[in-house]
MARDRENKE-545701 format. One record per residue (C-alpha): residue number from 1; residue in one letter; x, y, z. Coordinates in nm, 4 decimals. Example, Ala and Ser with C-alpha at 12.3 -4.5 7.8 and 13.67 -1.06 7.14 Angstrom:
BEGIN
@n = 1 | res = A | xx = 1.2300 | yy = -0.4500 | zz = 0.7800
@n = 2 | res = S | xx = 1.3670 | yy = -0.1060 | zz = 0.7140
REM end
This chain:
BEGIN
@n = 1 | res = F | xx = 0.0000 | yy = 0.0000 | zz = 0.0000
@n = 2 | res = A | xx = 0.2904 | yy = 0.2368 | zz = 0.0657
@n = 3 | res = I | xx = 0.4047 | yy = 0.2066 | zz = -0.2952
@n = 4 | res = L | xx = 0.0543 | yy = 0.2885 | zz = -0.4181
@n = 5 | res = G | xx = 0.0472 | yy = 0.5945 | zz = -0.1933
@n = 6 | res = F | xx = 0.3796 | yy = 0.7136 | zz = -0.3323
@n = 7 | res = A | xx = 0.2645 | yy = 0.6436 | zz = -0.6892
@n = 8 | res = G | xx = -0.0469 | yy = 0.8492 | zz = -0.6154
@n = 9 | res = S | xx = 0.1756 | yy = 1.1336 | zz = -0.4989
@n = 10 | res = L | xx = 0.3715 | yy = 1.1163 | zz = -0.8227
@n = 11 | res = L | xx = 0.0519 | yy = 1.1199 | zz = -1.0298
@n = 12 | res = S | xx = -0.0829 | yy = 1.4123 | zz = -0.8299
@n = 13 | res = A | xx = 0.2443 | yy = 1.6005 | zz = -0.8806
@n = 14 | res = S | xx = 0.2336 | yy = 1.5287 | zz = -1.2529
@n = 15 | res = A | xx = -0.1241 | yy = 1.6577 | zz = -1.2775
@n = 16 | res = T | xx = -0.0303 | yy = 1.9706 | zz = -1.0834
@n = 17 | res = I | xx = 0.2549 | yy = 2.0466 | zz = -1.3234
@n = 18 | res = A | xx = 0.0303 | yy = 1.9768 | zz = -1.6240
@n = 19 | res = R | xx = -0.2273 | yy = 2.2229 | zz = -1.4849
@n = 20 | res = G | xx = 0.0456 | yy = 2.4856 | zz = -1.4413
@n = 21 | res = K | xx = 0.1665 | yy = 2.4314 | zz = -1.7984
@n = 22 | res = E | xx = -0.1884 | yy = 2.4662 | zz = -1.9293
@n = 23 | res = I | xx = -0.2422 | yy = 2.7915 | zz = -1.7403
@n = 24 | res = K | xx = 0.0872 | yy = 2.9219 | zz = -1.8802
@n = 25 | res = R | xx = -0.0203 | yy = 2.8226 | zz = -2.2328
@n = 26 | res = Q | xx = -0.3536 | yy = 3.0023 | zz = -2.1883
@n = 27 | res = K | xx = -0.1768 | yy = 3.3140 | zz = -2.0616
@n = 28 | res = E | xx = 0.0594 | yy = 3.3049 | zz = -2.3600
@n = 29 | res = M | xx = -0.2423 | yy = 3.2889 | zz = -2.5911
@n = 30 | res = E | xx = -0.3986 | yy = 3.5818 | zz = -2.4049
@n = 31 | res = A | xx = -0.0719 | yy = 3.7743 | zz = -2.4423
@n = 32 | res = A | xx = -0.0659 | yy = 3.7040 | zz = -2.8170
@n = 33 | res = Q | xx = -0.4224 | yy = 3.8298 | zz = -2.8487
@n = 34 | res = L | xx = -0.3345 | yy = 4.1458 | zz = -2.6559
@n = 35 | res = E | xx = -0.0356 | yy = 4.2034 | zz = -2.8838
@n = 36 | res = Q | xx = -0.2642 | yy = 4.1692 | zz = -3.1852
@n = 37 | res = E | xx = -0.5040 | yy = 4.4232 | zz = -3.0316
@n = 38 | res = R | xx = -0.2099 | yy = 4.6582 | zz = -2.9719
@n = 39 | res = V | xx = -0.1052 | yy = 4.6372 | zz = -3.3374
@n = 40 | res = Q | xx = -0.4658 | yy = 4.6923 | zz = -3.4486
@n = 41 | res = R | xx = -0.4900 | yy = 4.9970 | zz = -3.2207
@n = 42 | res = K | xx = -0.1716 | yy = 5.1348 | zz = -3.3787
@n = 43 | res = I | xx = -0.3184 | yy = 5.0886 | zz = -3.7268
@n = 44 | res = Q | xx = -0.6492 | yy = 5.2473 | zz = -3.6237
@n = 45 | res = T | xx = -0.4647 | yy = 5.5455 | zz = -3.4763
@n = 46 | res = M | xx = -0.2634 | yy = 5.5923 | zz = -3.7945
@n = 47 | res = E | xx = -0.5783 | yy = 5.5676 | zz = -4.0075
@n = 48 | res = A | xx = -0.7612 | yy = 5.8233 | zz = -3.7930
@n = 49 | res = H | xx = -0.4537 | yy = 6.0486 | zz = -3.8057
@n = 50 | res = N | xx = -0.4536 | yy = 6.0294 | zz = -4.1864
@n = 51 | res = D | xx = -0.8310 | yy = 6.0878 | zz = -4.1979
@n = 52 | res = I | xx = -0.7886 | yy = 6.4157 | zz = -4.0107
@n = 53 | res = L | xx = -0.5171 | yy = 6.5247 | zz = -4.2537
@n = 54 | res = D | xx = -0.7399 | yy = 6.4288 | zz = -4.5484
@n = 55 | res = Q | xx = -1.0291 | yy = 6.6273 | zz = -4.4009
@n = 56 | res = L | xx = -0.7991 | yy = 6.9267 | zz = -4.3573
@n = 57 | res = D | xx = -0.6887 | yy = 6.9040 | zz = -4.7208
@n = 58 | res = E | xx = -1.0501 | yy = 6.8797 | zz = -4.8385
@n = 59 | res = A | xx = -1.1568 | yy = 7.1729 | zz = -4.6224
@n = 60 | res = E | xx = -0.8703 | yy = 7.3854 | zz = -4.7526
@n = 61 | res = E | xx = -0.9574 | yy = 7.3067 | zz = -5.1143
@n = 62 | res = V | xx = -1.3242 | yy = 7.3898 | zz = -5.0609
@n = 63 | res = N | xx = -1.2456 | yy = 7.7091 | zz = -4.8746
@n = 64 | res = E | xx = -0.9875 | yy = 7.8227 | zz = -5.1321
@n = 65 | res = A | xx = -1.2423 | yy = 7.7694 | zz = -5.4058
@n = 66 | res = Q | xx = -1.5065 | yy = 7.9565 | zz = -5.2097
@n = 67 | res = F | xx = -1.2739 | yy = 8.2477 | zz = -5.1329
@n = 68 | res = A | xx = -1.1608 | yy = 8.2564 | zz = -5.4972
@n = 69 | res = F | xx = -1.5244 | yy = 8.2632 | zz = -5.6092
@n = 70 | res = M | xx = -1.5818 | yy = 8.5600 | zz = -5.3779
@n = 71 | res = N | xx = -1.2633 | yy = 8.7158 | zz = -5.5241
@n = 72 | res = R | xx = -1.0967 | yy = 8.7149 | zz = -5.1820
@n = 73 | res = D | xx = -0.8257 | yy = 8.4582 | zz = -5.2488
@n = 74 | res = D | xx = -0.5460 | yy = 8.6922 | zz = -5.1350
@n = 75 | res = D | xx = -0.7354 | yy = 8.8149 | zz = -4.8304
@n = 76 | res = R | xx = -0.5895 | yy = 8.8017 | zz = -4.4800
@n = 77 | res = S | xx = -0.9084 | yy = 8.6357 | zz = -4.3619
@n = 78 | res = L | xx = -0.8265 | yy = 8.3373 | zz = -4.5856
@n = 79 | res = K | xx = -0.4849 | yy = 8.3071 | zz = -4.4225
@n = 80 | res = A | xx = -0.6390 | yy = 8.3384 | zz = -4.0763
@n = 81 | res = F | xx = -0.8973 | yy = 8.0755 | zz = -4.1657
@n = 82 | res = K | xx = -0.6271 | yy = 7.8362 | zz = -4.2940
@n = 83 | res = D | xx = -0.4194 | yy = 7.8911 | zz = -3.9815
@n = 84 | res = S | xx = -0.7222 | yy = 7.8221 | zz = -3.7646
@n = 85 | res = Q | xx = -0.8018 | yy = 7.5017 | zz = -3.9554
@n = 86 | res = K | xx = -0.4404 | yy = 7.3818 | zz = -3.9288
@n = 87 | res = S | xx = -0.4315 | yy = 7.4576 | zz = -3.5571
@n = 88 | res = L | xx = -0.7556 | yy = 7.2674 | zz = -3.4996
@n = 89 | res = A | xx = -0.6337 | yy = 6.9703 | zz = -3.7033
@n = 90 | res = S | xx = -0.3015 | yy = 6.9742 | zz = -3.5194
@n = 91 | res = S | xx = -0.4680 | yy = 6.9654 | zz = -3.1776
@n = 92 | res = D | xx = -0.7026 | yy = 6.6860 | zz = -3.2937
@n = 93 | res = I | xx = -0.4069 | yy = 6.4843 | zz = -3.4216
@n = 94 | res = K | xx = -0.2093 | yy = 6.5356 | zz = -3.1008
@n = 95 | res = R | xx = -0.5073 | yy = 6.4258 | zz = -2.8900
@n = 96 | res = L | xx = -0.5734 | yy = 6.1256 | zz = -3.1131
@n = 97 | res = D | xx = -0.2075 | yy = 6.0208 | zz = -3.1176
@n = 98 | res = F | xx = -0.1827 | yy = 6.0499 | zz = -2.7390
@n = 99 | res = Q | xx = -0.4976 | yy = 5.8437 | zz = -2.6858
@n = 100 | res = G | xx = -0.3701 | yy = 5.5784 | zz = -2.9261
@n = 101 | res = L | xx = -0.0327 | yy = 5.5702 | zz = -2.7542
@n = 102 | res = A | xx = -0.1940 | yy = 5.5407 | zz = -2.4107
@n = 103 | res = Q | xx = -0.4171 | yy = 5.2544 | zz = -2.5257
@n = 104 | res = M | xx = -0.1244 | yy = 5.0750 | zz = -2.6905
@n = 105 | res = E | xx = 0.0784 | yy = 5.1075 | zz = -2.3701
@n = 106 | res = Q | xx = -0.2131 | yy = 4.9730 | zz = -2.1680
@n = 107 | res = L | xx = -0.2361 | yy = 4.6695 | zz = -2.3962
@n = 108 | res = R | xx = 0.1413 | yy = 4.6165 | zz = -2.3758
@n = 109 | res = L | xx = 0.1271 | yy = 4.6178 | zz = -1.9958
@n = 110 | res = R | xx = -0.1684 | yy = 4.3786 | zz = -1.9918
@n = 111 | res = R | xx = 0.0283 | yy = 4.1478 | zz = -2.2235
@n = 112 | res = L | xx = 0.3279 | yy = 4.1523 | zz = -1.9903
@n = 113 | res = G | xx = 0.0968 | yy = 4.0864 | zz = -1.6946
@n = 114 | res = A | xx = -0.0525 | yy = 3.7837 | zz = -1.8678
@n = 115 | res = L | xx = 0.2937 | yy = 3.6441 | zz = -1.9422
@n = 116 | res = R | xx = 0.4026 | yy = 3.6959 | zz = -1.5820
@n = 117 | res = A | xx = 0.0853 | yy = 3.5307 | zz = -1.4531
@n = 118 | res = G | xx = 0.1549 | yy = 3.2293 | zz = -1.6731
@n = 119 | res = D | xx = 0.5126 | yy = 3.2030 | zz = -1.5479
@n = 120 | res = A | xx = 0.3952 | yy = 3.2374 | zz = -1.1871
@n = 121 | res = A | xx = 0.1320 | yy = 2.9654 | zz = -1.2341
@n = 122 | res = L | xx = 0.3920 | yy = 2.7291 | zz = -1.3754
@n = 123 | res = R | xx = 0.6355 | yy = 2.7980 | zz = -1.0902
@n = 124 | res = A | xx = 0.3602 | yy = 2.7536 | zz = -0.8314
@n = 125 | res = S | xx = 0.2607 | yy = 2.4213 | zz = -0.9859
@n = 126 | res = Q | xx = 0.6202 | yy = 2.3023 | zz = -0.9815
@n = 127 | res = V | xx = 0.6613 | yy = 2.3957 | zz = -0.6137
@n = 128 | res = S | xx = 0.3319 | yy = 2.2307 | zz = -0.5269
@n = 129 | res = A | xx = 0.4326 | yy = 1.9175 | zz = -0.7199
@n = 130 | res = L | xx = 0.7664 | yy = 1.9042 | zz = -0.5415
@n = 131 | res = S | xx = 0.5902 | yy = 1.9417 | zz = -0.2089
@n = 132 | res = T | xx = 0.3526 | yy = 1.6580 | zz = -0.2988
@n = 133 | res = I | xx = 0.6415 | yy = 1.4304 | zz = -0.3970
@n = 134 | res = V | xx = 0.8371 | yy = 1.5096 | zz = -0.0798
@n = 135 | res = G | xx = 0.5259 | yy = 1.4473 | zz = 0.1305
@n = 136 | res = G | xx = 0.4592 | yy = 1.1191 | zz = -0.0484
@n = 137 | res = A | xx = 0.8218 | yy = 1.0126 | zz = -0.0074
@n = 138 | res = G | xx = 0.8047 | yy = 1.0941 | zz = 0.3634
@n = 139 | res = D | xx = 0.4896 | yy = 0.8902 | zz = 0.4050
@n = 140 | res = F | xx = 0.6481 | yy = 0.6033 | zz = 0.2118
@n = 141 | res = Y | xx = 0.9610 | yy = 0.6156 | zz = 0.4290
@n = 142 | res = R | xx = 0.7583 | yy = 0.6188 | zz = 0.7532
@n = 143 | res = S | xx = 0.5534 | yy = 0.3175 | zz = 0.6433
@n = 144 | res = M | xx = 0.8614 | yy = 0.1038 | zz = 0.5737
REM end
């Protein structure tokens, strides 16, 4: 019976390590998904950035045509209007870029956290398995 008890300890230790490995694998998959989200966020930020620049170009073309139609294409008000549009677009781009950067950093940190959690789960399972084996060996020794 002592040998069966020790064998049970070994099986329990093996299952504990397998559980730790599975948790680590799941956390690695979570980290990969978070990295993919981070890359997608970067692409979305760049697209939104370019959209704002495109809107600025369109607005400038429309306004130049309108001012030219009104025969005011060399007017100071046109320059002031262009400067105002560029300033607004610049502040929108800065805000958008900062938000994108903050979200990408958040995703990067969550990814690192998932990887660390997986490593910690594996280490904990290994320690628990070792403890189970030592306990089983002690019981086996005492029964002899």
